[in-house]
Structures are given as structure tokens and as C-alpha cells.
TIDREN-560925 format. One record per residue: x, y, z of N, C-alpha, C, CB in turn. Coordinates in pm, whole numbers, plus 50000, padded with zeros to 5 digits. Atoms other than C-alpha are relative to their C-alpha. Glycine has a CB too. Layout:
<nodes>
XYZXYZXYZXYZ/...
</nodes>
This chain:
<nodes>
500814986749999499975002249990500835013150008499025000050122/499554986749999501425034849908499195010850098499945004349856/500164987149896501515065150139500375012549936500944999050132/499494985550038501075100249987499415009350093499625004749852/500334995549908501225127550201500335016549952500644992850119/499524989650039501005162250037499725011750102499545001849872/499864988549918501655194750212499195012649960501385003350003/500764988050037499265217750007498884994049932500785010749912/501635005650063495775216149858500444998049825498345015950026/499675001950118497295219949479500844983749991500845013349959/499655009349994499425191049578498954985349978500605002550103/500825013349947496785168749709499064996549885499055002950149/500865000450117494515175549421500834990749885499685016249946/499135005550093497475164549166500114988450051501235006449975/499845013349909497875134749399499034991649942499725001650166/501195006950026494355122949356499565001449818498805007450112/500395004750135494015126248982501264994149925499365012049916/499065008150032497455109748948499354987350058501395004350052/500045011349941496275081049157498335003050067501424997650106/501414995150012492075082749151499744986750128499064999249806/500125011349925492195050049320500425002150190501054989349914/499234997849835494045066149664498825002450080501215015050024/501334992449882491465069449962500665010350077499264988250135/499734988949895491525098550171500234999150138499065007650000/500255008749895492345096750482500205016250118501354983450010/500214987849941492125125350755500045000850151498805004549957/500115004849858490965118851119500394981550015498245004050051/500075016650019490865078551036499114993150065501154993250037/500805007149938488085071851210498964992049966499675005650060/500255008550089486665055150969500814990149917499535005949939/499115007450088489125043250731500924990950094500895010249907/499355008949916491335030751015499364986650055500345007550103/500725011449960488705008151156499924988749890498645004550040/500155009050103488094993250802501524990949972499485009249870/498615007249996492094986450767500154990750096501085008750019/499935011749878492434971151103499154989350002499745005150130/500695013050031489524947851044500184993749861498575001950017/499915003150143490784939850705499344999549909500284992549979/501064995350047487714951650567500245006749842499515009750108/499704988950088489204976550324501814998049997499305016650073/498305000450016493004972450133499885008249871500934982449979/499694988950142493245003849888501264997949979499805017450016/498625001650030496235003049672500725011150066500264999649852/500414988049981496585039549800499695006450109499235001049946/500714989549924496345062150122500495013649959500184998350153/499304990149991496335097450074499535012350114500075003949866/500064994049850496735116450388500135016249982501394993650105/500414985950010495495150150399500095010650113498714999749967/499964991349868496235161750751501175011049998500244990050134/499044990549978499235182350637499555013449903501504993349964/500704992050087496925203850423498825011250076499324989449900/500584988749884496135238850622498605004849942501145015250022/501254995650053493145249650392498764988750052500175001049828/501195009349941491035217450519499485002550126500364986550010/500294997649867491025229250877499555015350026501234996150081/500584987449969489795262850841498425004149954500935009549941/501335000650030486455278150823499945017750005498954989750116/500114986750004485135314750731498905004249934501035005449951/501464997350067482065337050593500565001049854499065015650058/499865000150163481865334950225498405002649933500684982749942/501414996950039478885355450117498744996950107499754991849872/500885001449848476015346050301500284985350032498085003049992/499575012349992477365311850363501274998450114500374996149856/498795008749937480025294850611500624993749949499874992650077/498985007850085482615280150427500774989350113501205011949921/498955008549929483965249850645500664989349915499384993150121/499005009950078486815229650534499564988050048501635001750025/500285016049990486465192550506500774995850153500824990249845/499145006249886489045187050787499955007450134501494999649957/500184994949867487335208951067499394988350076499095013250004/500565014149890486745184251366498715004450018500814997250173/501175001249915483655178151527500285006950123499624985850026/499724993149889484855194451849499805016849963501504995650048/500124984950030485345227451649498755002249949501035005449903/501495000150033482075223051506498965001350092499704989349943/500685000749893480465215751819500285014250080500374987050072/499524985449927482165250951957499965012849923501504999450044/499864986850064483345275051728498875004249905501255000149923/500964996150093480435270451488498354999650056500244990449878/501235001949918477595270651745499125010549944500215001350161/500484990250030476345304851646499354998849826501105010150037/500314998950135476665298451252499234986749909501345003549943/500825014650049475115263451201499694994150141501054987349894/500435011849875473335250451554499914986049980498645002050053/500585014150053471705219751394501314991949971498985001549850/498645004350024475265211451270500774996050112500695009749938/498924998549857477065221551598499324984650069499635019150135/500895008449914474155199951796500404982049958498175005149960/499685013250031474935168051580501494995650032499704998249859/498435006349981478985172051603500114997150162501395012849947/500095004049847478445170251975499604990250038499395006550071/500475013049963476625139751974500444990449961499004998049984/499055007250055479375122651807500834993750083500655006649925/499125007249949480945092251978500665007550139500954997249889/499544995249872483565103152239501025011249973500634988450086/499514990050036485605133752288501324998449896500195006350117/499075006750065488765114252149499605000849829500064985050066/500065000950163486815106751829499485015149988498804986449922/500284987350012485515142351805501065010549953499555003150114/498764993450033488955155951800500434992149884501085000550117/499285004950115489785136251495499114997449864500674987150044/501065003150108486695129051283499505014449947498664990550066/500184985550077485675157451053498534995949898501745005049883/501245001150093482535165450842499974995349885499495010149976/499575008150148484405157950517500204984350014501565006049940/499765016349952485185121750660498204996550002501024997750202/501505001949980481505121350737499374997749849499305013950079/500664996950116480555131350368500684989549912500135015349953/499375009350060483205107250233499354987950022501264999750034/500605012749951481865079350415498644996949929499805000750156/501534998650028478185088250326499184987750065499725000449833/500735008649911476965061350580498765006250020500674997450127/500944993549974473155067950600499575002850133499244995549942/500114994049844473735070550992501075010050050500094987850104/499034990649955476275096050972499435014450058500925002349882/500594986049920475305127051211499855010849948500675004750097/499984983350068476175154951000499114998149908501465007049925/500884997850116473945144350705498885007850061499504986249927/501574992649993470425154950826500165017050014499044993650159/499864981849995471415192850931500525004649860501305006550130/499624994550108473305194950590498634998649934501254993749933/501435005550141469755180450382499215015450087498644974950027/501014991449933467945204750630499975016350010500014995650126/499704985150053469655237450596500235004049880500965004850049/499904998350141470115232750230501225003349963499175008949950/498594996850000473885235250273500684992349851500724993650156/499075006350112476395227749953501024995250038500435007749905/498685005149999479205204249899500595002349892500114987450024/498544995050086482595219149752500724984749961501315011350124/499265010750083484025189849522501015007549921499034991449901/499104991950081487325199649392501174989849966500525013850080/499045010750067489705180549133501195008849933499154990149874/499244993550107492825190048917499235008549917500634990649917/500674993650115490325201948672499065010650026499324990749928/500774990750002488025224348863499374997650137499165000349880/500895005449900485495228449121498565001349985500315005550118/501864998850039481555223149149499504999650177499094980649873/500764998449865479285231349447498594991949936499765019250062/501245010350038476505201449459499165000850146500604981349955/501295000149876473255207049720500434987950060498174998949947/500445011949947473525182549977499134993349948499665001050101/500995009650038470205170449868500184994449885498825004749996/499995007250133471605158749546501304995450025499775008549857/498665008649964474825145149712500164984250028500485005550122/499965014949952473935108549831499254996149883499314995550158/500335009950115473195082949581499844986950084501254998949873/500275014749946473015048949832501115000850120500314985749873/499135002349883474935033650122501565000449964499634986050063/498394998250026478805049150088499805003349854501134985250032/500224991850143477475064749713499975011549973499064998549948/500324986350004477535097849651500515004749843500785008550132/499864995550112477905118949338501525004649980499025009949982/498834995749988481775126049416500994988549864500394998750186/499355009750107484165112449111501174997350056500225005449852/498935004249936487015093749169501095009749996500384988049951/498664989150018489455122549088499795008650085500255008049863/500104990649912487815146649331499774995850127499155008049967/499754999649849488145155149709498725006750036501425008250053/500774988149946485705169549914500895010150091498764994350088/499304984849962486815204749993499465005250114499805011849891/500574992749879484215220150219498714995549992500095015950003/501975000450015480475223550290499995013350050498784986750117/500544989049987478905255550266498645001350095499835003549873/501105001349944476385263950518499315015350004500244992950133/500804987649985473585292450483500065004950125498634998549968/500124990849870473585317650747498324991750073499815021849938/501205002049954470935309051020498735008349981500214999350109/501044987050033467495324550910498964994650109499255001649811/501015004849861465435307251243500714992650074498664991249977/499485005449930465745283451483500204987949906499414999850122/499375011750054467365248751404500254991750117501295002849920/499485013049864467705213851600499924989549923498914996650156/499525015750058469025181751582499774992250111501654997649950/500075010349893468265149351786500194986549933498615000450079/499815014150059468925112551738499644990650149501854997549926/500395012949923467755080451926501294989149998498584992949923/499215015349972470405051952031499995000150136501674997649943/499845009349891471075031352336500555004850121500764989749963/499104989649905473685056452507499905013449944501664996350008/499494987650073474815090452472500905002449922500275007150058/498334998450065478325083652383500144987949934501395001650117/499265008750078480045062052149498724990949920501124990850102/501395005050086476725053051922499575001449910499105001550024/500455001550092475485046851625499105005049996499974991849970/501654995649981472015067151582499354987049924499465017549910/500855006950034469075041751564499345006549898499334996450094/500914987950070467385074151398500505013950026498465000050055/499364985749989468075110151358499285007349959501155003249941/500984990450081466375141351259500365015350032498344997050044/499224988850006467315175451178498815010349948501394998149900/501534994650070464315206051141500955011250001498155000950090/499284983850000465645242651026498785007049947501575003149883/501184992750047463245267650986500565016449952498805000150135/499904989150089463425299950755499255011650053499514996349866/501224993049965461515324950937499725013449937499995001950137/500184989250125461855353450662499114994349872501605004049936/500335001950123461075333950392498644988950029501384994649908/501155005049945458435314050609500404982549925498355010349944/499695013050056460435278850483500314989850085500995000649917/499375012649890461075242750660500844990749936498844990250071/499115013350053463995219950616499934989750057501305000849999/500035011749875464055186850748501084990049934498234990950033/499095008750022466805158250748499504989050113501495006450009/500635011549920466005120450853501324992049974498374992649943/498815009250007469175097550925499984985650074501155007850057/499915012849922469765062950989498664989449966500035004350168/501275005250053466165052450793499705000349870499045005750051/499925002950175466875046050451501364999949948499225012049905/498805003350050469265038950228500935011349950499764991249902/499034984649982470565077250221499395005850080500225010849878/500784987849976469825105850395499045004849957500465007749991/501134998750047466385115650367499475014250027499234989850048/500624989349959463955147350337498694994250030500035011349906/501495004750002460405145850446499335012249926499304997150163/500714989750029458635169850213498905005149998500115001349940/501214998849947455645165350254499905009850155499564984750014/500094996649834456015171750627500615015550003501114987650112/499424989150022458095204250532498755006549947501254999449914/501304991750056454905220150335499145001750098499194993649885/501374997349864452595208850620500565010750094499624983950121/499864993949915454595224550881500125013749988500734995550046/500434986150048455065259650666498695002750024500205002149860/501214997649990451765258750662499085007050133499664988849970/500975003049872450545250851028501345008750091499554978450050/499094996049895453555265751218499825016650027501554995949954/500264986449928452945300051433501315010949929500164997550200/498844993850040455485321951244500325011350010500184998849907/499924987549937454475352751397500465000750172498575005949976/500044999749891454355341751750501094989150095498674999050011/499875010749946455745307751787499604993950115500834999449998/501155011249899453005289951979500124988949986498524999849982/499415016250047453265253552036498684996949963500784987550128/500835009150106451715231151816498904993650060500834988649936/501435011149940448225217351866500334986450027498714997749885/499625014849983448475181851957499644991649868499194993650130/500585005650136446615171551626500975000849895498745007549951/499254995850111448915191351411501564993250032499955017549988/498675006049949451925179351604500354986749953499994999150146/500065011550052451055144851538500074995349872499224996650035/499834999550136450395146751185501165003249935499225007149959/498394996550031453965163751131500874989350035500585012750082/499165012649979455225134751307499484990149900499904994150152/500525011350104453175107651083500805006449853497924999449987/499694996950148454325128150746501844999150007499265018249946/498005001849996458325126450897499724986249961501225001850189/499445016450001457985089350971499134994049854499404989250180/500205006150142456305082350633500805003349902498845002549949/498494997550064459375097850454500894991249998500705009450054/498735008249937461635071950595499594986449932500124999050194/499715013350034462625041150454500924989950073500435000949887/499125005849901463815020150716500224986250006499605003150116/500175015749977464824983450775500034995350098500724992649951/499835008149834464874958651078501594998049969498894980750039/498515002850009468634957651153500304994850159500965015349949/499635005149835470554949351506499695011650078501714995450037/500194987749922470124984651596498565002750042500485011649921/501294997249986466144987351560499524993549900499645012950005/500845005250120463314974851371499625010749934498784991850031/500314988750083461684995151105498905007350043499804996449871/501534990049858458365001551333500445006950068499064992450130/499614990549902460555014351587500635011349961500754994950086/499474986950040462435038551385499035011549981500714998549878/501114993750057459285049651211499165010250129499014986949933/500074993749868458085056251577500785010850072500094991450070/499294991849991460745071251695500245013349918500734993950005/500274986850093460825096251399499135009150014499724997649889/501524991650004457405106451447500255008150159498204986449995/500084992349883458325115851844501235006749975499874992550138/498564990850029461805133651745499145012649915501524989849877/500514989250054459525155051480499245008850092499274996249896/500674990949939457265164551723500505008150097499114995350039/499114993149915459585173151955500635014049944501084990350031/499544990150074461305193251715499345013049963500284994849905/501164987450023458285216251631500095006450138498194994549961/499884993749884458135222551993501165007850059499764991950070/498584994450000461695229652033500195014649913501004988149933/499674986850104461785256151725499025010250046499744997049821/501044988649968458455274051834500685005250146498184993550016/499304993849893460085277252194501085008049979500404991650078/498794990750048463155293552035499725011749932500884993449911/500504986250063461275317951836499285005450100499094999349868/500834992449903459105325252121500925009750122499054987950077/499214989949937462335336852305500705008749928500804995350075/499444986350089463495357852011501604989649934500525019550147/498815006050013466515331751921499994994449867500274990550104/499825004550159467655316751571500694985050066501285012749870/
</nodes>
């Protein structure tokens, strides 16, 4: 197995162009597990830990541009005011040691349906920046995922960054698991509101072959939400919203939970998310 370790972004892109079969590695929280268990033996590893651009974030137009190598610890802390739902998701990942190593780019590259970063990216309408030696393109997160472990990223491309729209209203993230730490989500859900445009975004994790949106639920909530005052939802409306979210899922039975339980849990998370967003709006927060 070859090991390539560029020190600058152009070098990394050139290396990926020359070795499209090279597997990118930065935190190694997923790749090293697969290597150690013998599940994967790539011909080359492309080490990105020395590329400084990947570990930076900054404002860019109406977005916050977050380098693919920004770790979960920084997402949970530094970006709390810029991406609340993503910060909540990052805070829920594994242990402090893993959060210090794992990154949003790794989550995107692995494309596990259970990845914690995916629902907030869907709900907020984030963009994924993909780069190659031939140029850069930005893909809506809602178009990025193709299947378990599969995305629109081409073999000669690397995930460079995610671009997160500035919060325009309340955002929440929640997940269900057997404990609070070192757990893969049984199911997860993100909700993001744009109070100016009166628009709703949703993201469902660990309940389908890819992260999913609940578009019918988005339309329902946009019509039912109290945009002016943030009143708590009526019980019947909250129940219907939960049903629509659960209905958008495509879960399976596995060792972490049954399909029926996942749908039930999603409905509960969705109702609670509405209540939390309404409370945030009443307090005047985003």
C-alpha cells in the first residue's frame, strides 16, 4: 500500500488525479477501522492532515464555508452560532477523542446513512464543494447522496468544504440511540426554519439507504407553524407532522432497531423538534 502525504491543496488534487484509487484519510476514524478489521485494502492512502486549507472556516457571501477537515469538536464549539443544528449533531458524535479527530468531510466521504452530519446539511440546504485538478463544483447536499457509501463525488475529486447558509430561524437536531456516547444513531432528525421566507427544511438519518428529506412534512409545517409568535403546536397538528416525517422514511430491520421502531421514534423526534423550534422563536432566538 502506497502512502501519499501532500503539504498543500494543489498537491493533494494533483495526487488524487494521478491516483484516483487513493483513499483520502485525515482523522482516520472510519478508514482505520476498516483497515484494522481487514475490510478494506486500498492500493494507496492519500493523507490530508498536512493541508492547512482543510482545517479552516470563514464567512463567504451568505454562507459559512467549513473546510472538510474541521473536526467535530470545533464544529460543536466554534460554529455554534453559525450552524446550530450541525453543532448539535457534532456534539453528539462518539467520544471526545473521536470528536477531536473525525470531520465533516469524513462523514460526507463515507456517506453512511447513519452519519450524524447529514440530516443538518439536508435540513439547512447546505452545499458540498468538490474539487479536482480540473476545477471546483458545488453540489446541494440534497443531491449529493446516491446510496449507502455512494455519492456524486467522482474518483478524481476530493471533498473540499461544506457551505452552510446563515441561520434564518430556529434549528434543532436530535437522535435516538441506546446511550449518549459511542453510539451509532438508531434514527436521527434535523429541522431548520427560515422565518423570513417561512420555509422549512428537514433531514432524516439512519432510516433509509441515504439521508432523506420529508418534503410533505415540510409543506405541512410551513402552513401550520406560527411564524409570528412561535405558539406551541396543537396536539393533532404535531401528531400529523410526526406521521408525515415517519412516512418519508425507508427504514429496515437490523441489529440496532426495527423498521417499526424507527418510524415511531422519528415521529416522536419530529414532534419534539417542532416544540423546540417554536420555543426558540418565542425567546427571540435563531
